[in-house]
N, C-alpha and C positions, 0 to 999 in steps of 0.2 A: 593378105594375112599378116597380122602383127607379129613381130619378132619378140619372143619371150626371152627375157634375159635371166640367167640363173643368178639369183642373189644369195645363194647359200654360201656363208662365209667359209673360207679355207681354214683348215686346221692350222694351228700355230706352226710355223716353220715350213709349211707346204707351199710349193710354187704353183702358178696357174696351170701348169701342165699336169699337176697331180703328184709330181715327184717332190720328195722332201730333200732339203739340203742342210738339215740340222743333225743333231745326234741320233735321230730316229730313222735316218735314211736307209732304205733297203731296195736294192735293185736285183731282182732274182732272175736266174736263168736255169733251165733244166734240160736234160737229155736222157732218154731211156731207150735202150737197145735190147733186142731179143734175137738170138741166133738159134737156128734149128738145123738138124741134120735130116736131109730129105732124100728119099730114094727116087732118082731121076733116070734110072736105067743104066747108070754107069757101073764100073766095077765095084764102087763103094759109095756111101752116101755123100751128098754135096751139102756143105754148110751154107745156109742162106740167112741173110739178114731179114728175118720174117716180121720183125716189129720195130718201128722207130717212132718216137714221139719227142717233140721238143717244145720248149717255151723260151722266148727270148733268144739272145745271140749265141746259141749252141747248135751246131749242125754236124752232119757227117757228109763226106763225099760218097759217091757210089762205091760199093765194095769192089775190091781188086782181088784177082786170083793169080798172082805171079807164080805160084807153085803148082799151077794146073787146076783144072775145074774141080777136081775132088780133093784139092789140097786146102791148106789153111786159108781162111777168108780174112783179108787185110782190110781194116777200116781206119780212116783218119778222122780224129776228133777235131773239129774246127770251132774256135772261139774268135770271131773276127776282130773284137777289140784288142786282142793280143795280150791283155793283162788285166789284173784285178785292182780296183780302186776301193776306197772306203764305201761300205754299204753293199758291195757286190756279194751275191750268194749264188755259187754254182753247185748244182747237184747233178752228178753223172752216175747213171746206173747201167749195168750191162749184165745180161744173163746168157749162158750157153747151155742149151738143152743136151740131153744124153747123146753122145756120139759126135757132137759138134767140135769144131776147132776154129777159134777166132784169135786174131791179133789186133790190138788196139794201140795206136801211136798218135803223135801229133806232128804238125808240119814245121813247128818252130818252138823256140824256148818260150815258156810262160813267164810273165813279169808281174811282180807284186810291188805296186807303187806305194810311195810314201802316203801315210795316213793324212786325212784332212785336218783342219784346225780343231775339230771336235774329237779327234782320235778315234773315229768310228772304224771298227775292224771289218775285214772282208772274211769270207768263208768259202772253202772249196771242199766238197764232200763227195767221195767216190765209193760206190758200192758194187762189188763184183760177185756174181753168183755162178757157180760151176757145178753142173749136174754129174751124175755117175758116168764115167768113161768119156767125159768131155774135157777139153783143154782151153784155157784162156791165158793168153800172153798179154800183159799190160806194160808197154814200153814207151812211156811218154818221153819227149825230150826234156832237157833240164828246166828247172825253175830258178829264176833270178829274183832275189829279194832285194829291193832298193832300200837304202837307208831310210829309216822312219816307218817302214812297213809294219802293219799290225794285223794279225789275222790267225785263223785256225784252219789247218788242213787235216782231214780225216780220210783214212783208207780202210774200208771194211771188205773183207773177203770171206765168202761163205761157200764152203766146199761140201759136196756129198762124197761118201766113200767111193773111191775110184776116180774122183775128179782130180785134175792136174792144173797147176798154175805156176807161172814164172813171171816175175815183174821186177820193177825197180822204181826208185825215186832218187833223183839227183838234184841237190839243192846248192846253189851258189849264193853266198851272203855278201851283199854289197857289190861295188864295182871297183875293186882295188886298182885295176889298170888305169882307171881315170881318177885315182886318188879320192874315191868316194866310198869309204868302208861302211860296213854295217855297224854304225855307232849308236843308233837309237832305234826304238821300236821294240816289238815283241812278237815272236812266232810260236805257235804250238802245233806239233805234229802228233797225230795219233794213228796207230795201226791196230787193227783187230782182225785176226784170222782164226776161223773156227772150222771144225770138221764135224759134220752131222750135229751141229748146234753146240758142240763142246769147244771151248777156247783152246787154241794151240799156241798162239803168240799174241800177247797184249803188250802194247808199248805206248808210252807218253813221253814226249820230249819238249821241254821248254827252252827257247832260245832268246835269251835276254842279254844284250851286249853290256848291260850295266852290272850284271851279276858276276861275281868272281869266278863262277864255273866257266864263263865264256872264255876267259883268258888263262885260267889255271891249267897246269899240266895234267891234273887229274880229271879234267873235263874236256871242253872244246879245245883248249890249248892254243887259241888264236887261229885255228883252222877256218878258212873261209869257204871251203867246199866240202860237202859230205854226200855220201850215197849209201843206200841200202838196197840190196838185191835179195830177193827170196825165191825159193823154188820148193814146191810140194808135189809129191807123186813120183819121185825117183825110186827106181827099184833097188839101187845100191847107193845110198847117200855117202857112205864112207869112201867108196871108190870115186865118186864124183868129187868129193873134197880133195882126195889125193891128186886127182887130175888137175884141179885148179891150182893147187900148191906147186905141182911140178911144171905146169906149162905157162902160168902167168908170171910176169916179172916180179921177182921177190923184192919187197921193200917193207918198211915199217908202217906204211900209210894204209895198208889194207889187211884184212884178216877174214877168215871164213870158219864157220862152225855149224853145228846143227843142234836143234832143241825140239823135242817132241815131233819128230818127222818133218821139221821145217829147216831147210838149208838156208843159212843167212850169211851174206857177205857184206862187209862194211868197208867204206873208204872214208878217210878223214885227212884232208890235205889242203892244198892251195890252188890246185889246177883243175878247171873244168874239163879240159881236154883229157887229162890223165884219168879222171874219174869216169868219163864217158867211154874212153877206150877200154878201161878195165871192165866195165859192165858189159860192153859189147863183146869183148873177147870171152868173158864168162858165159854169156848167152850162146855163143857159137860152140862152146864146149859142152854146155848143159842140155841144149835143146835136143840133140840126137839121143841123149840118154833119157830124156823125159818123154819125147814124142815118137822116137824112132825115125825122124827125118831131119836132115841137116838144116841149119839156120839159113834163112833167105832174107837178106837185108832189104827192108822197105826202101823203095826207090826215092821216097820223099827225103830220106836221110842224106841222099847224095846230091840234092839240089841246093 
């Protein structure tokens, strides 16, 4: 049988593999997870990972139950490449049905690498949906933006009445310990949190090291590490804020407030370890108030 050769010309900029390496390059990956609370004869429902779908290099390990069979379902989000390069587009979505309780985290820091010669941006988009009387904790390890990185990170959280969520984003800019500051590039962060379709917290932040805001005392102030922690569903937000202020080490690099039933804690400084420790300590204080059970550190954080 004769071999038929495909003589269809490749699009401009396309490689024989079908990938592009010009300004139109796009390498997509997606992960969708669905958690449900099921009656399995125990004293209370068991949260199961009932649905999972993936495309490209995004996976999850098997669910863990370190808090007991009827406790929170821990799941680790895996991105084997370990970082984002120009053209990467990650889409992560997770939903927790009524009565469920899930915790999502990552095994290591995510890295945002320098853009290519075309300046093509990367994208990372996370969508979290929490039903009535359900809880979702989103606790990824930190993100490190290399000098020259360009991209957009969006986090969308959709709650139903009675839904609870607690999460954070920790971002380190550059690698100052290696004398490689974040001196070029541009990042955009967006947060959108809504309750029954009505927005509670909308935020857009541009990080451009060439803009005077980046070094001005009225803006970034030269800080290389920042973190945002949120919590929704607390019975007594004022008491939770008082507990944070009383029990966390007092300094000018962090603050906590509340707006429209959203507790927000911010860190702006120069130490990844300090930002991470602050968020973890706040989680240990807030989780019992939010869920009625103490915090249980994911074992992947200890490896």
